[in-house]
C-alpha positions as CSV (number, residue, x, y, z in Angstrom):
1,X,64.2,42.5,7.8
2,X,66.2,45.2,9.4
3,X,67.3,48.3,7.6
4,X,70.6,49.8,8.5
5,X,71.4,53.5,7.9
6,X,74.7,55.2,7.6
7,X,74.3,57.5,10.5
8,X,71.5,58.4,12.9
9,X,72.6,62.0,12.9
10,X,72.8,62.6,9.2
11,X,69.2,62.5,8.2
12,X,68.1,65.9,6.7
13,X,64.6,66.5,8.0
14,X,64.0,69.6,5.8
15,X,64.3,67.5,2.7
16,X,61.8,65.0,4.0
17,X,59.6,67.9,5.0
18,X,59.7,69.2,1.4
19,X,58.7,65.8,0.1
20,X,55.8,65.7,2.5
21,X,54.7,69.2,1.6
22,X,54.4,68.5,-2.1
23,X,52.3,65.4,-1.5
24,X,49.9,67.3,0.7
25,X,49.9,70.2,-1.8
26,X,49.1,68.0,-4.7
27,X,46.3,66.1,-3.0
28,X,44.6,69.1,-1.3
29,X,44.8,71.7,-4.1
30,X,42.4,69.7,-6.3
31,X,39.3,70.4,-4.2
32,X,39.2,74.2,-4.7
33,X,40.1,74.1,-8.4
34,X,38.0,71.1,-9.4
35,X,35.2,73.2,-10.8
36,X,37.6,75.0,-13.1
37,X,39.1,71.7,-14.2
38,X,35.7,70.1,-14.9
39,X,34.6,73.2,-16.8
40,X,37.8,73.2,-19.0
41,X,37.5,69.5,-19.7
42,X,33.7,69.7,-20.3
43,X,33.1,67.1,-17.5
44,X,29.8,66.6,-15.6
45,X,29.7,68.0,-12.0
46,X,28.6,64.7,-10.5
47,X,31.9,62.9,-11.4
48,X,34.1,65.7,-10.2
49,X,34.9,63.8,-7.0
50,X,36.9,61.3,-9.1
51,X,39.7,63.7,-9.1
52,X,40.1,63.2,-5.3
53,X,38.9,59.6,-5.0
54,X,41.1,58.2,-7.8
55,X,44.2,59.6,-6.1
56,X,43.1,58.3,-2.7
57,X,42.2,54.8,-4.1
58,X,45.6,54.5,-5.8
59,X,47.3,55.5,-2.6
60,X,45.3,53.0,-0.6
61,X,46.0,50.1,-2.9
62,X,49.6,50.6,-3.7
63,X,51.1,52.1,-0.5
64,X,51.3,48.8,1.4
65,X,53.0,47.1,-1.5
66,X,55.7,49.7,-1.9
67,X,56.1,50.1,1.9
68,X,56.9,46.4,2.1
69,X,59.3,46.8,-0.9
70,X,61.1,49.5,1.0
71,X,61.8,47.0,3.8
72,X,63.4,44.8,1.2
73,X,65.4,47.1,-1.1
74,X,65.9,50.2,1.0
75,X,63.9,53.4,1.8
76,X,65.8,55.9,-0.4
77,X,65.4,53.8,-3.5
78,X,61.6,53.7,-3.1
79,X,61.5,57.3,-2.1
80,X,63.3,58.5,-5.2
81,X,61.3,56.3,-7.5
82,X,58.1,57.5,-5.8
83,X,59.0,61.2,-6.2
84,X,59.7,60.5,-9.9
85,X,56.4,58.8,-10.5
86,X,54.6,61.5,-8.5
87,X,56.2,64.3,-10.4
88,X,55.4,62.7,-13.8
89,X,51.8,61.9,-12.8
90,X,51.3,65.5,-11.6
91,X,52.9,67.0,-14.7
92,X,50.8,64.9,-17.0
93,X,47.7,65.9,-15.1
94,X,48.3,69.5,-16.2
95,X,48.9,68.4,-19.8
96,X,45.9,66.2,-20.4
97,X,43.1,67.6,-22.6
98,X,40.2,65.2,-21.7
99,X,38.5,63.9,-18.6
100,X,39.5,60.2,-18.2
101,X,43.2,60.7,-19.0
102,X,43.2,63.3,-16.3
103,X,41.7,60.9,-13.8
104,X,44.3,58.3,-14.9
105,X,47.1,60.7,-14.2
106,X,45.7,61.4,-10.7
107,X,45.9,57.7,-10.1
108,X,49.6,57.7,-11.1
109,X,50.3,60.7,-8.8
110,X,48.5,58.8,-6.0
111,X,50.7,55.7,-6.6
112,X,53.8,58.0,-6.2
113,X,52.4,59.6,-3.0
114,X,51.8,56.1,-1.7
115,X,55.6,55.4,-2.2
116,X,56.7,58.7,-0.7
117,X,55.0,59.0,2.7
118,X,55.8,55.6,4.2
119,X,59.4,55.9,3.0
120,X,59.7,59.3,4.7
121,X,58.5,58.1,8.1
122,X,60.5,54.9,7.8
123,X,63.7,56.8,7.2
124,X,63.0,58.9,10.3
125,X,62.3,55.7,12.3
126,X,65.5,54.1,11.0
127,X,67.7,57.1,11.6
128,X,66.4,59.2,14.4
129,X,67.1,58.0,18.0
130,X,63.9,57.3,20.1
131,X,64.2,60.4,22.2
132,X,64.0,62.7,19.1
133,X,61.9,60.5,16.8
134,X,58.6,62.0,17.7
135,X,59.9,65.5,17.3
136,X,61.2,64.7,13.8
137,X,57.9,63.1,12.8
138,X,56.0,66.1,14.2
139,X,58.1,68.5,12.1
140,X,57.5,66.5,8.9
141,X,53.8,66.2,9.7
142,X,53.7,69.9,10.2
143,X,55.1,70.4,6.7
144,X,52.4,68.1,5.3
145,X,49.7,70.1,7.1
146,X,51.4,73.4,6.1
147,X,50.5,72.5,2.5
148,X,46.9,73.5,3.3
149,X,48.1,76.8,4.7
150,X,50.6,77.8,2.0
151,X,50.3,75.4,-1.0
152,X,46.5,75.3,-1.5
153,X,46.0,79.1,-1.5
154,X,49.0,79.5,-3.8
155,X,47.8,76.8,-6.2
156,X,44.3,78.3,-6.2
157,X,45.7,81.8,-6.9
158,X,47.9,80.5,-9.8
159,X,44.8,78.8,-11.2
160,X,42.9,82.0,-11.0
161,X,45.5,84.3,-12.7
162,X,46.9,81.8,-15.2
163,X,45.5,78.3,-15.6
164,X,44.9,75.2,-13.4
165,X,47.5,73.5,-15.6
166,X,50.2,75.8,-14.3
167,X,49.3,74.8,-10.8
168,X,50.1,71.2,-11.5
169,X,53.2,72.1,-13.5
170,X,54.7,74.1,-10.6
171,X,53.9,71.2,-8.2
172,X,55.6,68.8,-10.6
173,X,58.7,71.1,-10.8
174,X,58.9,71.3,-7.1
175,X,58.6,67.5,-7.0
176,X,61.6,67.2,-9.3
177,X,63.6,69.6,-7.1
178,X,62.7,67.4,-4.1
179,X,63.9,64.4,-6.0
180,X,67.3,66.0,-6.7
181,X,67.5,67.0,-3.0
182,X,66.7,63.5,-1.9
183,X,69.3,62.0,-4.2
184,X,72.0,64.3,-2.9
185,X,71.2,64.6,0.8
186,X,69.4,61.4,2.0
187,X,71.8,58.7,3.2
188,X,71.7,55.3,1.5
189,X,69.8,52.5,3.4
190,X,70.6,48.9,2.7
191,X,68.7,45.8,3.8
192,X,70.7,43.4,5.9
193,X,69.3,40.1,4.7
194,X,66.7,38.3,2.6
195,X,68.0,39.9,-0.7
196,X,68.0,36.5,-2.4
197,X,64.2,36.0,-1.9
198,X,62.0,36.7,-4.9
199,X,60.5,40.2,-4.6
200,X,56.9,39.1,-4.6
201,X,57.5,36.4,-2.0
202,X,59.5,38.8,0.3
203,X,56.8,41.5,0.0
204,X,54.0,39.0,0.7
205,X,55.9,37.7,3.8
206,X,56.3,41.3,5.2
207,X,52.6,42.1,4.6
208,X,51.6,38.8,6.3
209,X,53.9,39.5,9.3
210,X,52.3,43.0,9.7
211,X,48.7,41.7,9.4
212,X,49.5,39.0,12.0
213,X,50.7,41.4,14.6
214,X,47.7,42.1,16.9
215,X,49.2,45.2,18.4
216,X,49.7,46.7,15.0
217,X,46.2,45.9,13.9
218,X,44.8,47.6,17.1
219,X,46.9,50.7,16.4
220,X,45.7,50.8,12.8
221,X,42.2,50.7,14.3
222,X,43.1,53.8,16.3
223,X,44.4,55.5,13.1
224,X,41.2,54.7,11.3
225,X,39.1,56.1,14.1
226,X,41.2,59.2,14.4
227,X,41.0,60.1,10.7
228,X,37.3,59.1,10.4
229,X,36.6,61.4,13.3
230,X,38.2,64.2,11.3
231,X,36.6,63.5,7.9
232,X,33.1,62.8,9.1
233,X,32.3,66.5,9.2
234,X,35.4,68.1,7.8
235,X,34.6,66.8,4.3
236,X,31.5,69.0,4.4
237,X,32.9,71.9,6.4
238,X,32.4,74.3,3.5
239,X,28.8,73.5,3.2
240,X,28.4,73.7,7.0
241,X,29.7,77.2,7.1
242,X,27.7,78.3,4.1
243,X,24.4,76.8,5.2
244,X,24.6,77.1,9.0
245,X,26.5,80.5,9.3
246,X,25.8,82.0,5.9
247,X,29.5,82.7,5.4
248,X,30.9,83.7,2.0
249,X,33.6,81.7,0.3
250,X,36.3,84.3,1.2
251,X,35.3,84.1,4.9
252,X,35.2,80.3,4.9
253,X,38.7,80.3,3.3
254,X,40.0,82.5,6.2
255,X,38.5,80.2,8.8
256,X,40.1,77.2,7.2
257,X,43.4,79.0,6.9
258,X,43.3,79.8,10.7
259,X,42.4,76.1,11.4
260,X,45.3,75.0,9.2
261,X,47.8,77.1,11.1
262,X,46.4,75.7,14.3
263,X,46.9,72.1,13.0
264,X,50.5,72.9,12.0
265,X,51.3,74.3,15.4
266,X,49.6,71.3,17.1
267,X,51.7,68.9,15.1
268,X,55.0,70.7,16.1
269,X,53.9,70.8,19.7
270,X,52.6,67.2,19.7
271,X,55.9,65.9,18.3
272,X,57.8,67.5,21.2
273,X,55.5,66.2,23.9
274,X,55.4,62.6,22.9
275,X,58.4,61.6,25.0
276,X,57.7,64.0,27.8
277,X,54.2,62.8,28.8
278,X,53.8,59.6,26.8
279,X,51.6,58.7,24.0
280,X,48.8,57.3,26.2
281,X,48.3,60.6,28.2
282,X,48.9,62.7,25.1
283,X,46.3,60.9,23.0
284,X,43.8,60.7,25.9
285,X,44.0,64.5,26.3
286,X,44.0,65.2,22.6
287,X,41.1,62.9,21.8
288,X,39.0,64.3,24.6
289,X,39.8,67.8,23.3
290,X,38.9,66.9,19.7
291,X,35.6,65.3,20.8
292,X,34.6,68.4,22.9
293,X,35.6,70.8,20.2
294,X,33.7,69.1,17.4
295,X,30.6,68.9,19.6
296,X,30.9,72.5,20.4
297,X,31.3,73.3,16.7
298,X,28.0,71.7,15.8
299,X,26.0,72.7,18.9
300,X,26.8,76.4,18.9
301,X,25.8,77.1,15.3
302,X,24.7,79.6,14.1
303,X,26.8,81.7,16.5
304,X,30.0,82.4,14.4
305,X,32.6,83.2,17.1
306,X,32.2,80.0,19.2
307,X,32.0,77.9,16.1
308,X,35.2,79.3,14.7
309,X,37.0,79.0,18.0
310,X,35.9,75.4,18.3
311,X,37.1,74.7,14.8
312,X,40.5,76.1,15.6
313,X,40.7,74.1,18.8
314,X,39.6,71.0,17.0
315,X,42.2,71.4,14.3
316,X,44.9,72.0,16.9
317,X,44.0,68.7,18.7
318,X,44.0,66.8,15.4
319,X,47.5,68.2,14.7
320,X,48.8,67.2,18.1
321,X,47.5,63.6,17.7
322,X,48.7,62.8,14.2
323,X,52.5,62.6,14.9
324,X,51.8,60.6,18.1
325,X,49.9,57.9,16.1
326,X,52.6,57.8,13.4
327,X,55.3,57.5,15.9
328,X,53.5,54.7,17.6
329,X,53.2,52.8,14.3
330,X,56.9,53.4,13.5
331,X,58.0,51.8,16.8
332,X,55.8,48.8,17.0
333,X,57.7,46.5,14.5
334,X,61.0,47.9,13.4
335,X,61.8,44.9,11.2
336,X,58.8,45.8,9.0
337,X,58.6,49.5,9.7
338,X,58.0,50.5,6.0
339,X,55.2,47.9,5.7
340,X,53.6,49.1,8.9
341,X,53.7,52.7,8.0
342,X,52.4,52.0,4.5
343,X,49.5,50.2,6.0
344,X,49.0,53.1,8.3
345,X,48.8,55.5,5.3
346,X,46.3,53.2,3.6
347,X,44.2,53.1,6.7
348,X,44.1,56.9,6.8
349,X,42.9,57.1,3.2
350,X,40.3,54.4,3.7
351,X,39.0,56.2,6.8
352,X,38.8,59.5,4.8
353,X,36.8,57.7,2.0
354,X,34.4,56.0,4.5
355,X,33.9,58.9,6.8
356,X,33.4,61.6,4.1
357,X,30.8,59.4,2.5
358,X,29.1,58.6,5.9
359,X,29.1,62.2,7.0
360,X,27.6,63.4,3.7
361,X,24.8,60.8,3.9
362,X,24.0,61.7,7.5
363,X,24.0,65.4,6.8
364,X,21.8,65.0,3.7
365,X,19.3,62.6,5.3
366,X,18.9,64.6,8.6
367,X,19.2,68.1,7.2
368,X,21.6,68.8,10.0
369,X,25.3,68.5,10.9
370,X,24.6,67.5,14.5
371,X,24.6,63.8,13.9
372,X,27.9,63.9,11.9
373,X,29.4,65.9,14.8
374,X,28.3,63.3,17.3
375,X,29.7,60.5,15.2
376,X,33.0,62.4,14.9
377,X,33.2,62.7,18.7
378,X,32.4,59.0,19.1
379,X,35.3,58.2,16.7
380,X,37.6,60.3,18.9
381,X,36.5,58.3,21.9
382,X,37.1,55.0,20.1
383,X,40.6,56.3,19.3
384,X,41.4,56.6,23.0
385,X,40.2,53.1,23.7
386,X,42.2,51.6,20.8
387,X,45.4,53.4,22.0
388,X,45.0,52.1,25.5
389,X,44.5,48.5,24.3
390,X,47.5,48.8,21.9
391,X,49.8,50.2,24.5
392,X,48.8,47.5,27.0
393,X,49.6,44.8,24.4
394,X,52.9,46.5,23.4
395,X,54.0,47.3,27.0
396,X,57.2,48.8,25.8
397,X,58.9,49.7,22.6
398,X,62.3,48.2,21.9
399,X,64.3,48.4,18.7
400,X,65.5,45.0,17.5
């Protein structure tokens, strides 16, 4: 199914960037304020991870379904609906008074997030011409990453001076503002055919088409490796700095802030270089840099300066690579672009879940972060291999 837009020059990227920002803000702000939430709701510490995993699991399950639906009924419709569901789930998160309803509301917010992100990148793929598509995706990805630089500290500060409930309330209000901006500024997109098919049958056919496309599956493998390489050690980065370098929470926050800024810069730069040097060369250089940086990070501890510099370089490389992978997925199968990008998002979240669990087990069992660092570097190397295989299968990207 092909989606036709009104104009390739009319897509307001800032609106899409705002939508991406609030999704990143909502998903990332939970970690630093989780102890406060659990204390307020009288929940046990060992189940606190459910605040994150429930959101990720809902995103993982529902994103492909709504991505395929956007191929059938249009991107804007799914995006507006997703923003509404996301805002309601986030608002109700701040209004709940007991633990399990809070977890349920995180699931609802995750479903909304799973509708939003594939629709955003599909809209860019449908509207932006190939020569500027990578730049647009890089800019939106930078807004997503900027949520860790701006949104997370702001949300944590609000939680400290008022209540964690206000944090979610303000995110929800921003979500409603993004919904209004989407309704008024994003052009309508209409599917060109297959409207008469039953929704379930049409969605199932799109998912089947995506999963039977070898080049797409190979690219999703690259996405899995890329995100697993990040999360294998990043999920425990706070403990790493505390145990290996004896840094205080305030110092760790500053390091993560610097790394976040580097990732935003990398995303902007990466988006601009996709067409100049090609995805193959860009990802080869970026993956090599990520592997060397993360190895330097774990090998030079407990020396603070080289570790911090390696972390910043690593984050920059991750930022550069992310828009390249997303652009690649968006161009492989234009007829089912929403489905492909939704599967890409689900792959990211499955990699995060798998790698964070693996990295934690390895660090705990060995008493060191060296092995997680090596595994992270190996994942980066596997990303390069998968990209080369995918590009060899694709040979060229043509819009149908």
